C-alpha positions as CSV (number, residue, x, y, z in Angstrom):
1,M,0.0,0.0,0.0
2,I,1.4,3.4,-1.0
3,K,0.6,6.8,0.4
4,I,2.1,10.1,-0.9
5,E,1.5,13.5,0.7
6,H,3.1,16.9,0.0
7,F,3.4,19.4,2.8
8,A,4.0,22.4,0.6
9,E,4.0,25.0,3.4
10,P,4.2,24.6,7.2
11,G,0.8,24.9,8.9
12,K,-1.2,24.1,5.8
13,P,-3.0,20.7,5.2
14,P,-1.1,18.3,3.0
15,L,-1.9,17.6,-0.6
16,T,-2.3,14.0,-1.8
17,L,0.1,13.4,-4.7
18,D,0.0,11.1,-7.6
19,P,3.3,9.1,-8.0
20,A,3.8,10.7,-11.4
21,R,4.0,14.2,-9.7
22,I,6.7,13.3,-7.1
23,S,9.5,14.9,-9.2
24,D,7.5,18.2,-9.5
25,A,6.9,18.3,-5.7
26,L,10.6,17.6,-5.0
27,E,11.5,20.8,-6.8
28,N,10.1,22.8,-3.8
29,P,13.0,23.1,-1.4
30,N,10.9,24.3,1.5
31,G,8.2,21.7,1.5
32,M,8.3,18.0,2.4
33,V,7.2,15.0,0.4
34,W,6.2,12.1,2.5
35,L,5.9,8.7,0.8
36,D,4.8,5.8,2.9
37,L,5.1,2.2,1.7
38,E,3.5,-0.6,3.6
39,S,4.5,-4.1,2.5
40,P,6.0,-2.8,-0.8
41,S,5.9,-4.6,-4.1
42,K,8.5,-4.8,-6.8
43,E,6.8,-1.9,-8.6
44,D,7.1,0.2,-5.4
45,Y,10.8,-0.5,-5.2
46,Q,11.2,0.6,-8.8
47,L,9.3,3.8,-8.0
48,L,11.9,4.7,-5.3
49,I,14.7,4.1,-7.7
50,E,13.2,6.1,-10.5
51,E,12.0,9.1,-8.5
52,F,14.6,9.4,-5.7
53,Q,17.6,7.6,-7.2
54,F,18.4,5.8,-4.0
55,H,21.7,4.0,-3.8
56,Q,21.7,0.3,-4.8
57,L,23.2,-0.7,-1.4
58,A,20.3,1.0,0.4
59,M,17.8,-0.7,-1.8
60,D,19.4,-4.1,-1.1
61,D,19.1,-3.4,2.7
62,L,15.5,-2.4,2.1
63,R,14.7,-5.8,0.5
64,Q,16.6,-7.8,3.0
65,K,14.5,-8.1,6.2
66,D,15.6,-8.3,9.8
67,Q,18.5,-5.8,9.3
68,R,20.4,-4.5,12.3
69,A,19.3,-1.0,13.4
70,K,21.7,1.5,11.7
71,V,22.1,4.9,10.2
72,V,23.9,5.3,6.8
73,D,24.7,8.6,5.2
74,Y,24.4,8.8,1.4
75,E,24.8,11.9,-0.7
76,G,21.8,14.0,-0.2
77,Y,19.9,11.8,2.2
78,T,20.1,9.5,5.3
79,F,19.0,5.9,5.4
80,V,17.8,4.6,8.8
81,V,16.8,1.1,9.8
82,M,14.8,0.6,13.1
83,H,12.5,-2.0,14.7
84,E,9.2,-1.8,16.5
85,L,8.6,-4.0,19.6
86,R,5.5,-4.5,21.6
87,P,4.5,-6.4,24.7
88,G,2.8,-9.8,24.7
89,K,-1.0,-10.0,24.6
90,D,-1.5,-11.4,28.1
91,R,1.1,-10.3,30.7
92,Q,-0.3,-12.6,33.4
93,D,0.0,-15.7,31.4
94,L,3.3,-17.4,31.9
95,N,2.8,-19.2,28.6
96,C,2.5,-16.0,26.7
97,P,5.7,-14.2,25.6
98,C,6.5,-10.8,27.0
99,L,7.9,-9.6,23.7
100,E,6.5,-9.5,20.2
101,R,8.1,-8.2,17.1
102,G,6.5,-5.3,15.2
103,A,7.3,-3.8,11.9
104,E,10.8,-3.2,10.6
105,V,10.8,0.5,9.6
106,N,13.2,1.9,7.0
107,T,13.4,5.6,6.3
108,F,15.1,7.8,3.7
109,T,15.3,11.4,4.8
110,G,16.6,14.3,2.7
111,Q,16.3,18.0,2.5
112,N,12.7,18.1,1.4
113,F,11.4,14.5,1.6
114,C,11.0,11.6,3.9
115,V,10.3,8.0,2.7
116,T,9.1,5.4,5.1
117,V,9.0,1.7,4.2
118,H,7.7,-1.0,6.6
119,D,6.7,-4.6,6.2
120,G,3.4,-4.3,8.0
121,P,1.3,-1.7,9.9
122,S,3.5,0.7,11.9
123,P,2.0,2.4,14.9
124,A,5.1,4.5,15.2
125,V,4.8,6.0,11.7
126,T,1.1,6.6,12.2
127,T,1.7,8.4,15.5
128,A,4.5,10.4,14.0
129,R,2.3,11.5,11.1
130,Q,-0.4,12.7,13.6
131,R,2.1,14.6,15.7
132,W,3.7,16.1,12.6
133,E,0.4,17.5,11.3
134,A,-0.5,18.8,14.8
135,S,2.8,20.7,15.4
136,R,3.7,23.7,13.4
137,E,7.1,23.8,15.1
138,M,8.0,20.3,13.8
139,Q,7.0,21.3,10.3
140,D,9.2,24.4,10.5
141,H,12.1,22.1,11.3
142,G,11.8,20.1,8.1
143,P,12.0,16.4,7.3
144,Y,14.5,15.5,9.9
145,A,12.0,16.6,12.5
146,F,9.6,14.0,11.0
147,L,12.4,11.4,11.3
148,Y,12.8,12.5,15.0
149,L,9.0,12.0,15.6
150,I,9.2,8.4,14.2
151,L,12.2,7.6,16.4
152,D,10.6,9.1,19.4
153,S,7.3,7.3,18.9
154,L,9.1,4.0,18.3
155,V,11.3,4.4,21.4
156,D,8.3,5.4,23.5
157,D,6.6,2.1,22.5
158,Y,9.4,0.2,24.1
159,Y,8.3,1.2,27.6
160,P,5.1,-1.0,27.7
161,T,7.3,-4.0,26.8
162,L,9.6,-3.2,29.7
163,D,6.5,-3.0,31.9
164,A,5.5,-6.5,30.7
165,F,9.0,-7.8,31.7
166,D,8.7,-6.1,35.1
167,E,5.4,-7.7,35.8
168,R,6.6,-11.1,34.6
169,I,9.7,-11.0,36.8
170,D,7.7,-10.0,39.8
171,L,5.3,-12.9,39.2
172,L,8.3,-15.3,38.9
173,E,9.8,-14.0,42.1
174,E,6.5,-14.7,43.8
175,L,6.4,-18.2,42.4
176,V,10.0,-19.0,43.4
177,L,9.9,-17.6,46.9
178,K,6.5,-19.1,48.0
179,P,6.9,-21.9,50.5
180,A,6.2,-25.4,49.0
181,D,3.1,-25.9,51.2
182,E,1.5,-22.6,50.1
183,E,-0.4,-22.1,46.9
184,V,0.1,-19.0,44.7
185,D,-2.9,-16.8,44.1
186,L,-3.9,-17.7,40.5
187,A,-6.6,-15.1,40.0
188,N,-6.6,-14.2,36.3
189,R,-3.4,-16.2,35.8
190,N,-3.0,-19.2,33.5
191,V,-0.4,-20.9,35.8
192,T,-0.6,-24.6,36.3
193,A,0.5,-26.3,39.5
194,E,3.5,-27.7,37.8
195,E,4.6,-24.2,36.7
196,Q,4.2,-23.0,40.2
197,R,6.8,-25.5,41.5
198,K,8.9,-25.6,38.3
199,P,9.2,-22.1,36.8
200,L,12.7,-22.8,35.4
201,K,11.4,-23.1,31.8
202,T,9.7,-19.7,32.1
203,L,12.8,-18.1,33.7
204,L,14.9,-19.2,30.9
205,G,12.3,-18.1,28.3
206,V,12.1,-14.6,29.8
207,R,15.9,-14.3,29.9
208,R,16.0,-15.3,26.2
209,E,13.4,-12.6,25.4
210,L,15.4,-10.0,27.2
211,L,18.4,-10.9,25.2
212,E,16.4,-10.6,22.0
213,M,15.1,-7.2,23.0
214,R,18.6,-6.0,23.8
215,R,19.7,-7.3,20.4
216,Y,17.3,-4.8,18.8
217,V,17.6,-1.9,21.2
218,A,21.4,-1.7,21.7
219,P,22.0,-1.2,17.9
220,M,19.2,1.3,18.0
221,R,21.1,3.3,20.7
222,D,24.2,3.3,18.5
223,A,22.1,4.4,15.5
224,I,20.5,7.3,17.3
225,N,23.9,8.3,18.6
226,T,25.1,8.4,14.9
227,M,22.1,10.4,14.0
228,L,22.9,12.8,16.8
229,R,26.4,13.4,15.5
230,H,25.0,13.8,12.0
231,V,22.6,16.5,13.2
232,E,25.4,18.1,15.1
233,A,27.5,18.3,11.9
234,M,24.6,19.8,10.0
235,Q,24.8,22.8,12.4
236,D,27.7,24.1,10.3
237,P,26.3,26.1,7.4
238,E,29.2,25.2,5.2
239,R,28.8,21.5,5.8
240,A,25.0,21.7,5.7
241,G,25.0,23.6,2.4
242,E,22.8,26.5,3.5
243,Q,22.0,28.5,6.6
244,R,18.4,27.3,6.8
245,R,19.4,23.6,7.2
246,A,22.0,24.7,9.8
247,D,19.3,26.5,11.8
248,R,17.0,23.5,11.6
249,A,19.8,21.2,12.8
250,R,20.6,23.4,15.7
251,A,16.9,23.4,16.8
252,L,16.7,19.6,16.4
253,Y,19.8,18.7,18.3
254,A,18.0,18.8,21.7
255,Y,15.2,16.6,20.4
256,Y,17.6,13.9,19.1
257,Q,19.5,14.1,22.4
258,D,16.3,13.4,24.3
259,V,15.6,10.3,22.2
260,F,19.2,9.2,22.7
261,D,18.8,9.6,26.5
262,H,15.6,7.5,26.4
263,T,17.3,4.8,24.5
264,I,20.2,4.6,27.0
265,R,17.7,4.3,29.8
266,I,15.9,1.5,28.1
267,V,19.2,-0.4,27.5
268,E,20.1,0.1,31.2
269,T,16.7,-1.1,32.3
270,I,17.1,-4.2,30.2
271,D,20.4,-4.9,31.8
272,T,18.9,-4.3,35.2
273,Y,16.1,-6.8,34.5
274,R,18.7,-9.3,33.3
275,D,20.4,-9.0,36.7
276,L,17.1,-9.4,38.5
277,L,16.3,-12.4,36.5
278,S,19.7,-13.9,37.2
279,G,19.1,-13.3,40.9
280,T,15.6,-14.9,40.6
281,L,17.2,-17.9,38.8
282,D,19.8,-18.3,41.5
283,A,17.1,-18.0,44.2
284,H,15.1,-20.7,42.4
285,L,18.1,-23.0,42.3
286,A,18.8,-22.3,46.0
287,V,15.2,-22.9,47.0
288,A,15.1,-26.1,45.0
289,S,18.4,-27.2,46.6
290,N,17.1,-26.4,50.0
291,R,13.9,-28.3,49.5
292,L,15.9,-31.3,48.2
293,N,18.0,-31.1,51.4
294,E,14.9,-31.1,53.5
295,I,13.6,-34.2,51.7
296,V,17.0,-35.9,52.0
297,K,17.0,-35.2,55.8
298,V,13.6,-36.8,56.2
299,L,14.5,-39.8,54.1
300,T,17.8,-40.2,55.9
301,S,16.1,-40.1,59.3
302,I,13.5,-42.7,58.2
303,S,16.4,-44.8,56.9
304,I,18.2,-44.7,60.2
305,I,15.0,-45.7,62.1
306,M,14.5,-48.6,59.7
307,M,18.2,-49.6,60.0
308,S,17.6,-49.9,63.8
309,W,14.7,-52.2,63.2
310,A,16.8,-54.3,60.8
311,T,19.6,-54.5,63.3
312,V,17.3,-55.8,66.1
313,S,15.5,-58.2,63.7
314,G,18.8,-59.4,62.4
315,I,20.1,-60.2,65.8
316,Y,17.0,-62.2,66.8
317,G,17.0,-63.9,63.4
318,M,20.4,-65.6,63.8
319,N,20.2,-69.4,63.7
320,F,22.1,-70.3,66.9
321,E,20.8,-73.0,69.2
322,H,21.9,-71.3,72.4
323,M,20.6,-67.7,72.3
324,P,19.4,-65.6,75.2
325,E,15.6,-65.3,75.3
326,L,15.3,-67.9,72.5
327,H,12.5,-69.8,74.3
328,W,11.2,-66.9,76.3
329,H,7.4,-66.7,76.3
330,Y,7.3,-62.9,76.1
331,G,10.2,-62.6,73.6
332,Y,8.0,-61.5,70.6
333,A,6.3,-58.8,72.6
334,Y,9.6,-57.7,74.0
335,V,11.1,-57.2,70.5
336,W,8.2,-55.1,69.4
337,A,8.4,-53.0,72.6
338,L,12.1,-52.6,71.9
339,L,11.5,-51.5,68.3
340,V,8.8,-49.0,69.4
341,A,11.1,-47.6,72.1
342,I,14.0,-47.2,69.6
343,T,11.8,-45.5,67.1
344,I,10.4,-43.0,69.7
345,G,13.9,-42.3,71.1
346,E,15.4,-41.6,67.6
347,F,12.5,-39.5,66.6
348,I,12.8,-37.3,69.7
349,Y,16.6,-37.0,69.2
350,F,16.1,-36.0,65.5
351,R,13.5,-33.4,66.4
352,K,15.8,-31.9,69.0
353,R,18.6,-31.7,66.5
354,K,16.0,-30.2,64.0
355,W,16.7,-32.9,61.5
356,L,12.9,-33.5,61.3
């Protein structure tokens, strides 16, 4: 699906363009042409080459999906790759992932145009488009302000995913630290009894999802940092090509710095959650080991008591003709009384030593 709009002047409604008139609209140095491609076809790729003359390497990156987030400067425009992430559908369900992949958003931003290409619906692009039309200030700053709005909307959408991880880790901590004889409150939670006692699979799954999120966000941080240096370089009129672009870059620098700070905080939060998850995993292993020790102590105590019985019965089961109490009338009752007394005595001793 293709959508083309021309913002001829800041503050005025955009004009819908026919693809054949893109070249005419690009002749206006003060306006902005926005071309949005959702799930583009071969014809759409050809349109980009014919109308914008994008570099072949950029087009190859555009066709190849799951690219690493990056910023590449070409002559006259900047190519940016970024990724959308969103939380799982049910945060309280341990079987539901915390992280879901969104669209891969690719942008080409030049002096008077911004091209967005994504492989599915993109809430970040939609939000940026709404914010752009509602802000005269952003329109005055030009296409790189539109790129900032996309980056800012995309990074802001990372926070609900972090909240999903936070809730999942809290739930796992509750499952791990609950005593074995207590049930976890399962209200609105699809948690089985086995998962309550064995959350190891879920712990490892959440850790893997955190690593996956970091794999997308960490390059995003580096890409925005590159974009920040790019905007900083554009503040020089000689390097920017004209004073107007230099003034725009000077005004945009603070905005890109804000997005960069948000990205750093997200990466730090991911690292913090990884540490918390590692602590929860260690606690789970410690609790499991402690419960195993308790079971071993009980079984060992029972084994000692049974060994005492075996010792007594073994002595009285020896096949010797001359044995004390061999023909005693009360011998059988005596042995049972002796076994009961030994059992009670050992049980009291184990209880005092807190082995039972």
